[in-house]
TIFI-657206 format. One record per atom (N, C-alpha, C, O): x, y, z; residue in one letter. Coordinates in pm, whole numbers, plus 50000, padded with zeros to 5 digits. Atoms other than C-alpha are relative to their C-alpha. Example, Ala and Ser with C-alpha at 12.3 -4.5 7.8 and 13.67 -1.06 7.14 Angstrom:
500894988150000A/512304955050780A/500905012050000A/501945011850066A/499184988149994S/513674989450714S/499235010950073S/499745022050090S/
***
This chain:
500184988749908M/541154665049858M/500045013249924M/499285022549950M/499884987850078R/542274690849605R/498725002649920R/498295014049902R/501244999050077K/539134683349400K/498875005650087K/498135014550044K/501054995149910F/536824688549700F/500245014550039F/499295022350050F/499674986149965A/538644720649793A/499615009349887A/499125020449910A/500354991850116K/538134733549440K/498495001949990K/498005012849961K/501474999150003I/534424725349452I/499505009650106I/498625017850081I/500414991149891A/534084742749788A/500305014449966A/499505023349996A/499624986450038L/535924773349653L/499035005649896L/498615017249905L/500954995650102L/533664774849348L/498645003050059L/497985012650021L/501304997949935S/530594771449567S/499995013250077S/499035020850071S/499904987449925T/531774799749792T/500005011949906T/499355022149933T/499934989150096F/532584821349489F/498635002849938F/498255014349917F/501354998350056A/529124814949343A/499095007250097A/498305015850057A/500804993249898T/527524825449671T/500345014750006T/499455023250016T/499574986149996M/529604857149676M/499475007749880M/499055019249893M/500534993550119L/528564864849319L/498525003150016L/498055013949979L/501444998149981Q/524904860249410Q/499735011950090Q/498835019950063Q/500184988849909V/525234884649698V/500425013049933V/499745023249945V/499444987950059S/527354909349502S/499095005849894S/498995017949877S/500784995250112F/524984910849210F/498505000450030F/497675000349938F/501394997649966A/521744914149403A/499565013149937A/500305023049939A/500464988350074A/519664938949209A/499695011550095A/498865010250185A/500224988049920D/519814973449364D/499935012249911D/500555012549805D/500034987350070I/518975008249246I/501355006850021I/501785008150136I/498664994249983P/522345025249179P/499965013850065P/498965020950057P/499854986649943W/523545055949364W/500475009749892W/501275006049806W/499444989450083A/524085088449177A/501405003250049A/501675002250169A/498664996149957S/527715099549180S/499945011750096S/500785013050184S/500354989349907S/526305130349350S/498575004049969S/498125001949857S/501374995650031P/522785144349384P/499955009849883P/498975010049808P/499984990350109E/523805171849142E/499944993249863E/499474999349767E/500065007450126E/524165145148870E/498574998749949E/498344998249828E/501405001850039V/520365141348873V/499165012250036V/497955011250055V/500734987549983G/519455177448936G/499505002850140G/498485009550158G/500374997149862M/519295178049315M/501215005550074M/502355002950037M/498954993449923S/521285197649572S/500414991450119S/499584987750201S/499505007549884S/523495178449815S/499725007450129S/499285001650228S/500184991949879E/523295206850063E/498535000350042E/498224998950160E/501424998949967R/519525210050042R/499394986750043R/498434986550120R/500515013149957L/518955172650078L/500254997550148L/499584989250209L/499735001649857E/520445175550427E/498825004050085E/498725000150202E/501174996049924L/517175191550530L/499164988050041L/498474988550142L/500745012049962I/515635156650530I/500474995150136I/499654992450224I/499465004649872N/517955146150812N/499655009650113N/499385005450226N/500304989949897E/517315178650997E/498564999050046E/498294999550167E/501415000449959V/513525175750991V/499694987050071V/498874986850164V/500225012649929M/513615139151092M/500495001150145M/499814996850238M/499474998749864Q/515815147351390Q/499155009550083Q/498975007450203Q/500864990649929R/513585176551481R/498764993050056R/498364995450170R/501195007049954H/510555153751502H/500344989150102H/499534986150189H/499565009649898I/512505127451695I/500215007350132I/499765002550236I/499754992249878D/513645153851946D/498705004750064D/498605005650186D/501294995449948A/510055166151979A/499144988650052A/498094991050112A/500775011549955G/508855130852056G/498864996149907G/498004988149944G/501065003350095D/506645129351747D/500164985849947D/499184978749926D/499675013350049I/508375097851623I/501234995350075I/501995003450128I/498785005049936Q/511025075051767Q/501094996849898Q/502264995949932Q/499035002950104G/512675067251434G/499334998749865G/498114998349855G/500505000750137A/512325064651057A/501104995249908A/502284995649943A/499075002250110V/513945052950737V/499475008049881V/498285007449850V/500394991350110T/513905077250443T/500844997049877T/502044994349889T/499285002950125A/514845071750078A/499425008449887A/498215010649880A/500404991850114V/514755092949762V/500844995949880V/502054993949892V/499285002450125A/515675085149403A/499485009449893A/498305012949891A/500424991850113R/515635106749094R/500724995349874R/501914992049877R/499475004350129R/516155097548730R/500714986550012R/501754984049951R/499545013749989G/516715061648833G/501184997850091G/501754986950093G/498845001449913K/519445068349089K/499695005250141K/499015015450157K/500194995849862L/519455070749467L/500805012750030L/501945014249986L/499314988049954V/520315104349617V/499975001250152V/500685009550211V/500144999249854H/519315098049979H/499474986850051H/498504981449997H/500485012149933F/518935067450202F/500575000350140F/501774998450159F/499524998149863E/519125072150579E/499074993450101E/497854992750080E/500755004649884A/518035056050904A/500135010350110A/501215016050129A/500044989549899H/517045079451187H/499454994550131H/498544986350131H/500575003149870G/516475075451559G/500174985550041G/501184979250008G/499925013349940L/515725042451732L/498934990749943L/497804994949918L/500975010250039M/514055010351617M/499424993150123M/498364986850114M/500485005749875D/513664998951979D/500535008750113D/501725008450145D/499594990549896V/513715024852257V/500504992750123V/501554996250177V/499635006949877Q/513845000652549Q/501374993449989Q/502144993350085Q/498705006550021A/516814982052400A/501065009849952A/502225006049935A/499084989650049N/518395014852282N/500694995849870N/501894997949853N/499465004650128R/518835000051933R/499765010449892R/498625014449869R/500174990350108P/519485024751650P/499184994149885P/499224982149859P/500715004350121M/517225023251347M/501024995249898M/502095001149885M/499155005350106Q/518755002551065Q/499365002849864Q/498145004149855Q/500534997950133E/518385008350693E/499114988549955E/498204990349875E/500815011750037D/516954973050665D/499014996150109D/498584984650115D/501015002749899S/514594975950962S/498684996449932S/498345001849827S/501255005050058I/511294958150899I/498825007350061I/498695008150183I/501164992149960F/508094978650914F/498714992749962F/498654985749861F/501355004650033I/504434968650927I/499415010249903I/499285021949938I/500364990650106M/503144983950604M/498535004350004M/498175014449943M/501424996749996M/499404984050682M/499485003049859M/499714995049768M/500624997650131S/497575000750388S/500985003449889S/500585004749774S/499004999050107S/500835006650203S/500094987049922S/500764986449819S/500115012650075S/500134970550098S/499105001649877S/499224993949782S/501054999150103K/497294982749874K/500535002549859K/500024996249767K/499534998350137P/499294995749573P/500574987249938P/500554985749816P/499555012950053V/500824960849541V/498814992649941V/498914986449834V/501235005950055L/497264948049496L/499615006749869L/499165000149776L/500314992950124G/496754975149234G/500824994849884G/500284992849775G/499145005350106V/499724962549033V/499594985849965V/499554982249847V/500435013750026A/498594926349073A/498734999749915A/498634991949821A/501254999550077A/495124935148945A/500255004749858A/499644999549764A/499704995050134M/496574954548650M/500714989349916M/500534989049794M/499415011250073I/498674924048556I/498904991149944I/498954986949829I/501125008550043M/495454903848540M/499205006849888M/498735000249795M/500734992550103V/493764931348336V/500774999549868V/500184997149763V/499195000250122E/496654932948089E/499904986649928E/499874986049805E/500025013350059E/496484895548034E/498614995449960E/498424984149916E/501365003050042G/492744896847969G/499294990050089G/498284984250049G/500585009849909L/491964874948269L/498845005850081L/497914998650117L/501114993049937I/489744900748439I/499855013449931I/500755017949860I/500224986350049R/488244934248341R/499495008450116R/498775003350201R/500484991649891P/487624963748571P/498485000250011P/497945000950121P/501474999149998E/483944964448470E/499324986850033E/498094986250039E/500615013049966D/483414927648558D/499275000750134D/499815006150231D/500665001249869P/480804921748829P/500784990550090P/501314980450045P/499305008549905V/482364907149141V/499374986150004V/500064976150021V/500715012849992S/479694879849138S/500364990649886S/500064978649893S/499545008450110M/481154867148810M/501044990050050M/501184979149994M/498955008449943Y/483964852549021Y/499634994950140Y/500064984150181Y/500405003349863L/482414852049370L/498485001350008L/497985012250039L/501464999250010P/478684843549341P/499325005350125P/498215010650116P/500654995249878E/477984852449704E/499775015150001E/499025020250084E/500184985550005F/478224889249607F/498935004349900F/498805016149870F/501124996550087A/475264887549368A/498835005350084A/498675001750200A/501244995049939D/472064906249452D/500245006550136D/499505004250231D/499724992849876M/473634928249722M/498915010650024M/498305015849930M/500944989549962Q/471394952349911Q/500755011550067Q/501905010150108Q/499424987949941V/472054987150046V/499225003550126V/497995003850125V/500644996249874A/471354997150406A/499725015049998A/500615023049971A/500394985949993V/469455029850440V/499215002250128V/498804992650193V/500754996949879L/467705047750726L/498554995549986L/497964996349879L/501375004950002K/464325033650821K/499015011349977K/498045009749904K/500894988550020D/462695067850841D/500265006349863D/501195002549792D/499944993550132S/462185090250539S/499824989649890S/500664988249800S/500225011050094V/460685061550344V/499865004849856V/499954996849763V/500104994750135D/460225084650047D/501385003049941D/501495007149825D/498644997250047E/464015088250020E/500964989950063E/500904987350183E/499035009849951N/466805062750051N/501285007150043N/502115010949961N/498854992749947I/469395078650277I/500994990250061I/500674982750153I/498925008049944S/472685061050340S/500895009250081S/501615017350024S/499184990949919P/474365078250636P/501484997749977P/501934986349960P/498575001150021I/478045085750590I/500684993950122I/501564985550110I/499445005349876R/478845078650954R/498884995350090R/497785000850089R/500995005149905V/477025058351216V/500674997650133V/501874994950141V/499535003349866D/477375053651588D/499944984950015D/498854979150027D/499965014750000R/478495017451604R/499364994450127R/498804983450125R/500585004849875A/477375014451966A/498495001750003A/497794994850077A/501444997249999N/473925028151890N/499545003249858N/499165014549830N/500344997350140P/473165024151518P/498535003449983P/497694998650058P/501404996450025P/469985039351378P/499244988449937P/499844979349880P/500815010250065E/467115017951260E/500175000949849E/500355011749793E/499715000350142H/467525007150903H/499004991349925H/498204984149985H/500705009150089R/465884990250609R/500934997449882R/501925004649864R/499145003850112L/467384973750301L/499285002549868L/498094999549854L/500534997950135V/466854983749939V/500954993249901V/502144991649930V/499125006850097P/468204966149629P/501065009749946P/500815021549926P/498984992150069A/471484978249485A/499555002449856A/498974993649792A/500444996550135K/470874996149156K/500744991949894K/500234989749784K/499225008650089R/473584975248995R/500964991850084R/501134994350203R/499035008249928E/476154949149089E/501305007950022E/501665016749943E/498684993949979I/479454959849240I/501004993449906I/500894981649874I/499015004650097T/482424956549005T/501415000450060T/501635006050167T/498604999249959I/486164951649034I/500455014550001I/501195018750091I/499694985650003H/486484988248934H/499545006850130H/500305014650188H/500524993949877D/484304998249231D/500904996750119D/501215005450200D/499175004149886L/486444978249473L/501375006749996L/501875011150100L/498674994250011L/489754991549341L/500005015050027L/501035020650064L/500084985449982T/488525027549368T/499275004250127T/499055016150148T/500744997149876H/486675025249704H/498665006749972H/498235015550047H/501324994450032T/483355033249537T/498924989250002T/497824991249949T/500985011049997A/481594999849603A/499055000950117A/497944995750111A/500824999849879G/480235007649949G/500114987350081G/499274984850167G/499835012849930L/481524974050075L/501075001550108L/502235004450080L/499044999349890G/483134974250418G/500575013850022G/501745015250055G/499514986349985T/483375012050437T/499595006550132T/499685018650149T/500274994949866G/482235015450797G/498665006650019G/498425012850122G/501324994149989G/478675026650730G/498984990350058G/499344980350121G/501095007949942L/475315012050824L/500004985649951L/499764976450028L/499995013550053G/475594982150594G/501114991450056G/500944979350074G/498875007549946S/478984972050732S/499694994150136S/500234983650172S/500355005049867L/477464967951078L/499204987149995L/499104980050094L/500865011850012L/475224940350945L/500784987449965L/500234976449973L/499215011750036A/478064917450836A/500344991850124A/500404997050235A/499625008949890T/478994887551049T/501325004450059T/502305005849985T/498744995449940P/481654898851298P/501064989050000P/500764977349979P/498905009749996S/485064882451325S/500975003950110S/501025015550150S/498984996849899P/487834879851584P/501195007149936P/501445005849816P/498754994050047F/491004900451555F/501114996950099F/500914998350220F/499745003450140P/493544889851465P/499334987049960P/498974978850045P/500665012250048L/492054862751247L/500844987850037L/502064988250027L/499265012449971P/492994827351354P/500754995249877P/500414998749764P/499125004450109A/495654810051145A/499294991849894A/499774990749781A/500695008350099D/493094787750974D/499115008249908D/498545002849813D/500804991650089R/491264817450819R/500825003549874R/502035005349881R/499384996550127T/492014825350453T/499115010149929T/498005012949973T/500864991550081L/490754849350191L/498744992449960L/497644998049966L/501155007950044A/488484821450066A/498984998350112A/497774998950088A/500925002649890S/487024814950411S/499225012350041S/498175011150104S/500634987749951E/486094851450467E/499035006549902E/498325015849939E/500834993350099M/484254860050146M/498514999550037M/497805009350018M/501415000949962G/480894847250272G/499665009850111G/498585015650112G/500244990449891R/481234868450584R/499935014249946R/499075022049987R/500034986450057Y/482034899650381Y/498725002549923Y/498195013749923Y/501234998450079A/479024893450158A/498754999350086A/497655002050036A/501175002149913S/476744886950458S/499345013150044S/498195013050088S/500594987149961G/476204923850529G/499315006449881G/498844999749789G/500594992450109A/474864951050305A/500995010849959A/501965013550031A/499164989050044L/476454979050107L/499675012550080L/498545014250127L/500214987549925D/476885012650277D/499405011149915D/498875020849968D/500624990250092F/475735032049970F/499904993449862F/500474982749840F/500175005450134Q/474755026349609Q/501345000149926Q/502075010149932Q/498715000850067P/477725014749399P/500265011649905P/499405015349824P/499584989350089G/479585042849226G/499535013850036G/499895023549969G/500574986949969E/477745071049399E/500775007750107E/500445019250136E/499274993449892R/480255079149672R/501404994050007R/501614982449972R/498675005449969W/483945075749756W/500124999250152W/500095009450221W/499765002049857T/484435060850102T/500974988450015T/500794977849956T/498885009249989Y/487535042150209Y/499584986750060Y/498934986250164Y/500195013649948S/487305004650254S/501354995250051S/502194990749973S/498695002549944G/490174998450491G/500494985949983G/501694983749967G/499585014050009L/490184960650468L/499264992349893L/499884985649811L/500795009850075V/487344943850286V/500155001149849V/500424991149782V/500094998550145G/487244958549935G/501174994149923G/500974986349830G/498835004850073H/490774951549823H/500294985250025H/500854978349940H/499825014249974D/490844917649992D/499084991649912D/499424980349876D/500885007150093V/487894907449776V/500664999149863V/500574988749797V/499285000550128V/489934916749467V/501134989650007V/501364982449910V/498945010049985A/492824895749603A/499444985949987A/500084977149929A/500645013250012R/490444866249632R/499654997249854R/499794985849809R/500295002050143I/489344871449270I/501284996049927I/501244987249841I/498715003850061I/493024869849169I/500324985450029I/500814978349942I/499775014149967E/493284836749354E/499134990849915E/499614980849861E/500945008550074V/490204822449183V/500434998849854V/500414987949797V/499695000050143V/491324832548834V/501394994249972V/501574987049874V/498635004350026S/495064825648864S/500284985750046S/501204979249995S/499745013249945G/494814793149060G/501134999850100G/501584989150141G/498954998749900Q/497474806049300Q/499475007450121Q/498505014950110Q/500314991349887S/497264820149650S/500485014149965S/501405015849885S/499574986250025Y/497544858049651Y/501475001850038Y/502205008949969Y/498614999649957D/500834854049838D/500924994849889D/501925001249857D/499185005950106E/502244831549564E/500005008849876E/501035010549811E/500114991850122F/500964853949285F/500905012250006F/501675014749913F/499194987749995I/502594886149405I/501484996850019I/502345004549975I/498615004049988Q/505784867849499Q/500594997049863Q/501695001449831Q/499515004150132E/506134853149151E/499985011349900E/500925012849821E/500204990150106R/504864882548944R/500535013850033R/500745021949942R/499564986649962I/506054912849144I/501284999650082I/502295005450042I/498874999349907F/508454906449432F/501274993749942F/502344999749949F/498815006650054A/510824881649262A/500625008049885A/501835010249887A/499394992250109P/511284901948938P/500625013250048P/501595018049989P/499474987349949L/511894933649143L/501054997950108L/501555007650166L/499025003249896D/514254915949384D/499585005850135D/500415010550213D/500534995749870M/512004925449675M/500054988050094M/499044981450119M/499775012249923N/513464898449897N/499755001650149N/499954992250226N/500264997449858N/512514914450229N/498585005250020N/498355014150102N/501414996449990T/508744917550184T/499214987150019T/499254978249934T/500685012449965W/506544891350351W/498665002850070W/498465013550127W/501155000249910F/503164884150505F/500434994750137F/500004999950240F/499475005749876N/504944862950766N/501515002150002N/502234996049922N/498574997249992V/508364876250866V/500734987450047V/500374981750150V/499255011849956P/510864847250883P/500565001950141P/501015012850178P/499594999249860E/511804839151240E/501415005650017E/501685012950112E/498624995549988E/515484845851176E/500175015049980E/501235020550012E/499944985550020Y/514684882051083Y/499195007750103Y/499035019850092Y/500864993649901G/512504889251385G/500665011550072G/499975020950113G/499324989449926D/515164910951549D/500165012749918D/500685022749968D/499964987950083R/514934935451258R/498685007650001R/498575018149938R/501304993249993R/511324944751337R/500115012650086R/500785012750189R/500064987749921V/510694980151458V/499024997950115V/497904993350095V/500825001449880V/509334980151814V/499655013950050V/500535022050078V/500454986749957I/507255010151918I/499735000050149I/498944991950199I/500154999149855Q/507475019952282Q/498555003350036Q/497955012449979Q/501364997549953G/504115018252460G/498914993749916G/497744995549947G/501015006550083R/502374998152188R/500194984850009R/501314979850000R/499965014549997N/501504961152216N/500134995049856N/499174995749779N/499765004750135M/503054946351900M/499684985249982M/499784979949871M/500235014450007D/502104910451983D/499014995849892D/499254985849824D/500925004450105P/499064909251750P/500634999549862P/500134992649773P/499334999850129F/501474916351463F/501234991149998F/501574985249896F/498745007349996F/504644899151580F/499814985150026F/500394976749957F/500095013949953N/503554867051752N/498864992649933N/497914988249998N/501055006950072R/501444851551483R/500534995349865R/501505000649812R/499815004350138T/501504832551157T/498645000749933T/497664995649987T/501294998250066T/498804841250908T/499944992549869T/500944991349798T/500305005350132N/497284823450613N/498955008749930N/498475005549821N/500914990250059Y/494984853150551Y/500885010849936Y/501365019950003Y/499074991350071F/496994871450286F/499295012949958F/498825014349845F/500774987650022S/495444905850315S/500725009449904S/501855013749928S/499484990250095A/495994928150015A/499865014150052A/500475023449999A/500294986849947S/494764957050225S/500995004650105S/501285016650115S/499204995649886A/497094956750523A/500944989250051A/501324989550168A/499345011749948G/499094924450542G/501514999649993G/502124991050057G/498585001650028L/502654931350430L/500925006050106L/500565015650175L/498884994449925N/505884937150621N/501125002249899N/501324993949810N/498994997550102S/508754952950432S/501075009550051S/501055013950166S/498914990749970I/511844974850422I/500025011149896I/499395009949791I/499994988450088A/512595008150259A/500584996749863A/500055001449761A/499385003150129A/514864993649987A/499024992849908A/499004995549788A/500965007250083D/512114970149867D/498935009449946D/498595008649828D/501054991050048Y/509474997249850Y/500555010549904Y/499825015649819Y/499394991250099M/511915019849667M/500054993149864M/499814999549762M/500005007550126K/512264992649403K/498604999749939K/498435001449818K/501385000350049F/508474989949378F/499625013449938F/499065013849828F/500334986850052E/508065027549332E/500825003349876E/500325009849784E/499174997350117Q/510965029149087Q/499474992949878Q/499524998349767Q/500655006950111M/509265003048873M/498845008249946M/498665009349825M/501164992250042L/506145024748867L/500435012749925L/499885015849820L/499584987550063V/507955057148783V/500724997449868V/500785006149781V/499375004050127N/509865038448509N/498984995949895N/499364992549783N/501015004450095G/506565030148343G/499804985149997G/499414979549895G/500315014249989G/506344994248467G/501174990649988G/500974978549983G/498845008650023E/509924981448427E/501125003350098E/501315014950134E/498824998149916L/512974976448651L/500894987749988L/500404976449981L/498985010750008F/516174955848630F/499794991249877F/500114979349880F/500225007650121G/515214945248278G/498754991550003G/498494984049908G/501235007749987N/511964929848401N/498795009249988N/498645018650066N/501194991750017R/508724944648274R/498834993750073R/498464982350048R/501155004649922I/505824941448518I/498715004349932I/497774996449921I/501184994450066L/503314963848338L/500465008949886L/501625012849879L/499694990650107S/503164985348027S/499835014450050S/499105016750146S/500174985949960P/503495023448053P/498545004449994P/498105012250079P/501404995850013R/499885027347935R/499174994650115R/498235001250159R/500745005549887T/498635004648212T/500315007750127T/499425010350208T/499644991549886I/500565024748472I/499235013149993I/498755018250095I/500744987550018E/498945055848327E/498544998250040E/497965007050104E/501385002849961M/495505040048368M/499874998550151M/498955004150211M/500025002049856M/496255029148724M/500135013150075M/499525015050181M/499674987649930A/497515063948814A/499205012049950A/499635023449967A/500914989350042S/494665084248660S/498744999450084S/498364988750132S/501235000049923D/491515094948840D/498974991049934D/498624992849818D/500995009650050Q/489005066748799Q/498655001850070Q/497764993550054Q/501214998449920T/486295080949025T/499045010449946T/497995012950006T/500884989650053G/484785107848805G/499955012450087G/498955019650088G/499914987849921G/485905134849045G/499354999450137G/499205009850201G/500685000549870I/484175121849359I/500934996250115I/500474994750229I/499075003049891Y/487335113549556Y/499965011350102Y/500075023050067Y/500184989949896S/486965131249889S/501054999350110S/501015007450203S/499005001249896G/489945120050096G/499464992650122G/498284989250129G/500365007149876I/489955103250436I/499985009950115I/501005016250145I/500094991649881G/488705122950733G/499845014849973G/499495022350064G/500184985850033R/488615156350551R/499805001349850R/500194992549774R/500174997750142N/487645170850217N/501355003149937N/502095011649986N/498714998750065Q/490605168249983Q/499815004949858Q/499414997249771Q/500134994750135S/490545191249681S/501304997949924S/502354995449984S/498825001050083G/492955189149391G/500554986049984G/501654984149933G/499555013850004M/493195151249416M/498984991249929M/497794994249927M/500865010350056G/491795121449231G/500434986750057G/501374985950136G/499645013349952F/491885084349295F/499964990249885F/498954988949816F/499905010050105G/493065057649053G/499694986250053G/498794984650136G/500185013549951Y/493305020349108Y/500974997650116Y/502144994350094Y/499315001949870T/494475017649475T/500935011550038T/501555010850143T/499084989049969V/496435050549463V/499305013449986V/498455015349899V/500464986350014A/495655087149522A/500885007249898A/502085004549890A/499314993350109V/496625109949235V/499935015250020V/498845020650041V/499974985449991T/497725146449258T/499605005849865T/500275003449765T/500444993950125E/495795166148996E/500335014949996E/500775019949893E/499664985849989D/496275202249114D/500795001950129D/500195002950236D/499204999249879P/499195205549357P/499695012250087P/499815011650209P/500284987849924V/498205240949457V/498774998350086V/498825000650207V/501235001549921S/494625233749562S/500094988250096S/499424988050199S/499825011449912A/495735200449712A/500945003050116A/500984995550213A/499004997149898G/498425217349920G/501094989450003G/501654986450108G/499075011250008A/500745189949797A/501415004749969A/501605015249909A/498614997650034R/504525189149774R/500444989949895R/501564984949896R/499755008950112R/504295167349466R/499535006749872R/498785016549878R/500414994650128S/503835174349096S/498654994349958S/498214984150009S/501215005550060A/500635169948899A/500344986549937A/501334985349866A/499775013450052G/500385133148811G/500714990850096G/500804978750070G/499375008749900A/502245120449117A/498934991350065A/497794995550080A/500985009249943F/500585090449279F/500654990950103F/501844987850095F/499505009049897G/500935068049582G/498954998050108G/497815002350094G/500915002349889W/499385057149910W/500824998750127W/502054999350125W/499355000149869A/500165053950280A/499384989450089A/498374983350053A/500505009749905G/499665031350581G/499675006550133G/500195017150165G/500504994349874A/497965037150916A/501095002050103A/500935010250193A/498924998449904F/501255033551105F/501035010349956F/502045012150023F/499134989050040G/502905061750909G/500824997849876G/501485007149830G/499265002450123T/504445045050604T/499405008149885T/498185010249880T/500494992250114R/504215065450283R/501004998649886R/502214999849907R/499125000350117S/505595061249932S/499235004849879S/498005003649872S/500664994650119W/504895076949596W/500995000949885W/502215000349902W/499254998050123S/506065081349239S/499565013149937S/498375016349935S/500264987050062D/506325115049064D/500584999749859D/501735003449839D/499465001550136P/506655108848688P/500555012949942P/501565012649872P/499534987450057E/507045145748601E/501435003050042E/502245007649962E/498644997649949E/510145148448821E/500894987649992E/502054988150031E/499265012750003E/511225112248759E/500544996650139E/501704992950156E/499585000749860L/511315109649137L/499144990150077L/497944988950052L/500735008749909T/510345084049398T/500435003250143T/501595006550169T/499724997649859G/510105088649774G/499414989150087G/498304984350061G/500475010049904V/509775063850060V/500285005050140V/501415008750173V/499884996349860L/509145072750423L/499374988850082L/498184986250072L/500515010849915L/508825044250672L/500035004450145L/501095006950203L/500214997149859L/507445052551015L/499144988750058L/498574980849983L/500985008749936Q/505525031951269Q/499145007950097Q/498465002250183Q/500864990949923Q/503855062151427Q/499455010449903Q/500225018349849Q/500544990450097P/501465082251210P/500175014250050P/499745017550161P/499814986049961H/502435118851218H/500025008449874H/500995008349798H/500204992650123G/501165142050947G/501085010249971G/501495011749856G/498994989650025R/503715169850995R/501334993949958R/502044999549875R/498785006850042T/506615145450969T/499904996049852T/500854997749776T/500195004050139Q/505175132150643Q/500085012049908Q/500755011549804Q/499964988050083Y/504625166950504Y/501415005749992Y/501885009349884Y/498664994149998D/508045179450611D/500994991949918D/501904997549856D/499145008450083F/509725149750444F/499805003449853F/500785005349780F/500264996950139E/508025156950113E/500445014149965E/500955016549856E/499574986150024N/508715194150145N/501525000749988N/502035008049903N/498534999950005A/512415187450211A/500504994549866A/501504999349813A/499625005350131I/512605166749893I/499765010549892I/500605013049806I/500414990550104R/510795192849688R/500965011749989R/501325015849879R/499134988250004Q/513055221649788Q/501444996549958Q/502245005449930Q/498655004250042A/516155200749700A/500124997949849A/501224995549798A/499955001350147I/515205198149330I/500455013349941I/499785023549959I/499444987650054V/517335223849146V/500095000049848V/500525009849789V/499935000850146D/517105212148786D/498814992049949D/498664990049828D/
***
């Protein structure tokens, strides 16, 4: 009996050690230790509460780290209004397009290992994307015009012309391929149900994505591909690695960074940690199991996990003694790769460039940004936003489930004014 009791005690102790030594970003002894003002950081809480009181958002989780140490991590408001449940620091958010930078890192891992190259034609791995055509207006036959926007209910007459060159992995990572960007060519692709049935996979959808036409000539325009472009890159990763995209990022990114609360399918036992937005039907996201591992919009996560991801990036590719990428590869990922044609979403965006899956601040003044030159990151349609600022050695994470531009701006502004060294 004494022997069994000893074994049980050792087992319990081992479990406690595992929990105690979970990898976490350390807290600064005070914000002043890393050149930030404790008093000024309080503005983050004030602006979040202001937007909650105004009804702009129902809740948020905010996190900031500088020089490798946390200086702010707070939950605000409610995660479920009807149940009157306060937001938790480990509340689970639908990340939407905040999933995309993970794809960027996955692709850069493959590039570093010589398994793919940015300039590789997509058809080298997915033959169905060979010989793509571009949809242009039927009239003005002396000029090939690809409309930027089309009325989906009443599209104009069109004709198809050959693409001047094949689309490449580089094009897809930078949103310059013209694939699935909402233009005339996208309307020609085979439609699909939403959400996709559980039997659909990245592999099953590639033929459908290739069935349409390009919206413009490759490399000649920047237009956001909300779903298709990056999912095609994820499929290439599957083909080359021999793993599902889910398995690849779990093994190569999430496990080394101790991102243990980031999933495509949230485990049933954690369902009560999901943020519920009043007045929105969450069933399409909550009540489903997917095998379509979308690199564009598929992840669910928590603030602590995304802080680890951003900290790895700002560290030059390393965290907790695990190197994911080299500093030079991070620099390549976070440099403008579009030749200056990045135009932003919905409005002209000056002072910005676009790297591999991330927007890059080039001139903070003309961009109207509250980040330094060289800062990079991306956001999700439900309001999530995270970025790395190498110049300030700073990372920021804002998790919302209601998109609100002023809340996002005010959060970044509150961080910026708290830097005192």
